[in-house]
FIBA-251146 format. One record per residue: residue in three letters; x negated, y, z of N, C-alpha, C in turn. Coordinates in pm, whole numbers, plus 50000, padded with zeros to 5 digits. Example, Ala and Ser with C-alpha at 12.3 -4.5 7.8 and 13.67 -1.06 7.14 Angstrom:
BEGIN
ALA486814943150780487704955050780486804967050780;SER487154977550708486334989450714487105000350787;
***
This chain:
BEGIN
MET507695147349110506985140949000506405127849051;SER506415117948967505935104649003504435103448981;ASP503775096449072502345094149062502075079849109;THR500875074849081500485061449120499115061849184;THR498935053749287497625052349349497365037549374;GLN496085034049386495715020149410494715019349524;PHE494805008349596493865005149702493444990749687;ARG492334987449749491944973549765491934970849914;VAL492474959449951492484955050090491834941250090;LEU490624940550140489854928150131490014919050252;ASP490724923550353490804915350474492174909050498;PHE492924906250390494164898650405493784884350445;ASP494534878750541494274865050585495144854850512;CYS496314859250466497254849950405498264857650319;PRO499004850550237500004857250153501064864750234;SER501414859850352502434866950429501894880250481;CYS500574881350500499974894150539500204904450427;ALA499994900150304500204908950189501684912850179;SER502564903450206504004906250202504404916450308;THR503794915350425504084924850532503664938950492;VAL502464940250435501974953250391502884958850282;GLU503294950350189504204954850084505514959950143;ARG506044952850240507304956750302507194970050376;VAL506134971850455506034984350532505734996250440;LEU504964994050334504715004950239505995008850166;SER506844999250138508115002050070509005011150152;ASN508795011350284509625019450373509075033450395;VAL507925036750338507355050150352508165059650262;ALA508545071050316509335080750241508635084650111;GLY509375084250002508855088149872508305076749789;VAL508115065149849507585053649774508685048149685;GLN508355046649557509335041749461509125026949428;HIS507865022549429507565008549395506215004749455;VAL506114992649506504864987549563504614973649508;GLU503374971149469502944957749429501684954449507;VAL501704943149578500544938549651500164924849597;HIS498924923349558498414910749505497444904749606;TYR497894894249673497094888049779495744883149728;ALA495724876249615494494869949565493394880149533;THR493784891749483492794901949447492664912949550;GLY493624913549643493614924149743494034937649687;ARG494604937749568494984950349505496374954649550;VAL496484967349584497754973449623497984985249530;GLU499104985249461499454996249372500775002249420;ILE500765015549434501925022549487502345033549391;GLU503595033149349504175043949270505035052149365;TYR504845065349363505515073749461505835087449404;ASP506755094249472507125107949439506145116949514;ASP505285123749439504225131749503504745144449569;SER506005147649550506565159149622507065154949760;VAL507115141849786507615136749913506525129249989;ALA505805120549921504835111749987503405116849969;ASP502575113550067501165117150067500345104250075;PRO499385102149984498565090049988497885087450122;ASP497635097850201497065095750334498015087650422;ALA499315089250400500305081350475500195066650439;PHE499825063550315499675049550274498485043350345;VAL497405050750353496205045950424496565043150570;GLN497225052550633497605050950774498545039050793;THR499445037150700500395025950710499665012650698;ILE498745011550603497974999150587497124996650712;GLU496485007050762495655005750882496485001851004;SER497715006951011498585003751126498924988951131;GLN498774982051019499024967651014497754959551040;GLY496644966551065495394959751100494474957050984;TYR494684963650871493874961350753493094973850713;THR492064971950634491184982950593491354985550444;PRO492024996450407492174999750265490955006950212;GLN490645004150087489575011150016490175016449888;THR489825028649850490335033849723489755025349610;ALA490605022349516490205013449404489465021449299;
***
């Protein structure tokens, strides 16, 4: 079943940082769609909840050096 979650990431330094986060989140198993908005720091992830766990999204964002906050 498909679900959606959102985070805010306030410590992006540049648009390419947001692009990097979008790319690595897209590679997480079960992720169907990712949108990252650099200007607002908003990250929206649509995923298959039978495959992906939102905790994996937090870990993925943190692994890139950023601090996610639930929106």
